[in-house]
C-alpha positions in Angstrom: -53.5 33.4 181.8 -56.0 31.7 179.6 -57.7 34.8 178.4 -58.4 35.5 174.8 -58.2 39.2 174.0 -59.6 40.9 170.9 -58.4 44.4 170.2 -60.1 46.7 167.6 -59.0 49.6 165.5 -61.3 52.6 165.3 -63.5 52.6 162.1 -64.0 56.4 162.2 -60.4 57.1 161.3 -58.0 56.2 158.5 -56.2 52.9 158.7 -52.9 54.8 159.3 -54.3 56.9 162.2 -51.8 56.6 165.1 -54.2 54.7 167.4 -54.9 52.1 164.6 -51.3 51.7 163.9 -50.5 51.2 167.6 -53.3 48.6 168.0 -51.9 46.6 165.1 -48.4 46.8 166.6 -49.6 45.7 170.0 -51.4 42.7 168.5 -48.3 41.7 166.5 -46.1 42.0 169.5 -48.4 40.0 171.7 -48.8 37.3 169.0 -44.9 37.0 168.8 -44.9 36.5 172.6 -47.3 33.6 172.2 -50.3 35.4 173.7 -53.9 34.9 172.6 -54.4 38.4 171.2 -56.4 39.0 168.0 -57.2 41.9 165.8 -60.6 43.0 164.7 -59.5 45.6 162.2 -62.6 47.7 161.9 -60.7 50.4 160.0 -59.7 47.9 157.2 -61.0 48.9 153.7 -63.0 45.7 153.5 -65.3 47.1 156.2 -64.8 50.8 155.9 -65.7 50.9 152.2 -68.4 48.3 152.3 -72.0 49.5 152.3 -73.0 46.6 154.4 -70.7 48.0 157.2 -69.3 51.5 157.7 -70.0 53.0 154.3 -73.7 52.5 155.0 -75.6 55.8 155.3 -76.8 54.8 158.7 -73.2 55.0 159.9 -72.2 58.1 157.8 -75.2 60.3 158.3 -76.2 59.3 161.8 -72.9 60.4 163.4 -73.2 63.4 165.7 -70.5 64.9 167.9 -68.4 61.7 167.8 -71.4 59.5 168.7 -74.1 57.6 166.9 -77.7 57.8 167.6 -79.5 54.8 169.1 -80.1 53.3 165.6 -76.5 54.0 164.7 -75.2 52.1 167.7 -77.6 49.2 167.0 -76.3 49.0 163.4 -72.7 49.2 164.7 -73.4 46.3 167.1 -74.7 44.2 164.1 -71.6 45.1 162.1 -69.3 44.2 165.1 -71.1 40.9 165.6 -70.4 40.0 162.0 -66.8 41.0 162.2 -66.2 39.1 165.4 -67.9 36.0 164.0 -65.6 36.2 160.9 -62.5 36.5 163.2 -63.5 33.5 165.3 -64.4 31.4 162.2 -61.0 32.3 160.7 -59.3 31.1 163.9 -61.7 28.3 164.8 -59.1 25.8 166.0 -57.8 28.3 168.5 -61.3 29.4 169.8 -63.1 26.0 169.9 -62.3 25.4 173.6 -63.1 29.0 174.9 -66.3 27.8 176.5 -64.3 25.5 178.8 -62.0 28.2 180.2 -63.0 28.7 183.9 -64.2 32.2 184.6 -65.0 32.0 188.3 -61.6 30.9 189.5 -59.6 33.6 191.4 
């Protein structure tokens, strides 16, 4: 398969939360198998403790019953876009031909 897969950790939990550990292990295993699997580590301190990301009051005070409000989700989307852009830029040589992968071939 020519698919590129990006897995994410959960930013609402500690970096050592079981799900986050499992996601990192899955990415490492797939990379060792030569698969095009990447990690967007949303639970990393560089995002979790950064006021431009998850330490922003929009994210911490607008979280109700495990969900954000509309403005919270909009802010999350902006954060996610930045994180994905950073990931792709860091792996540019691997992502530069993604636009040419056929998507309508059965």
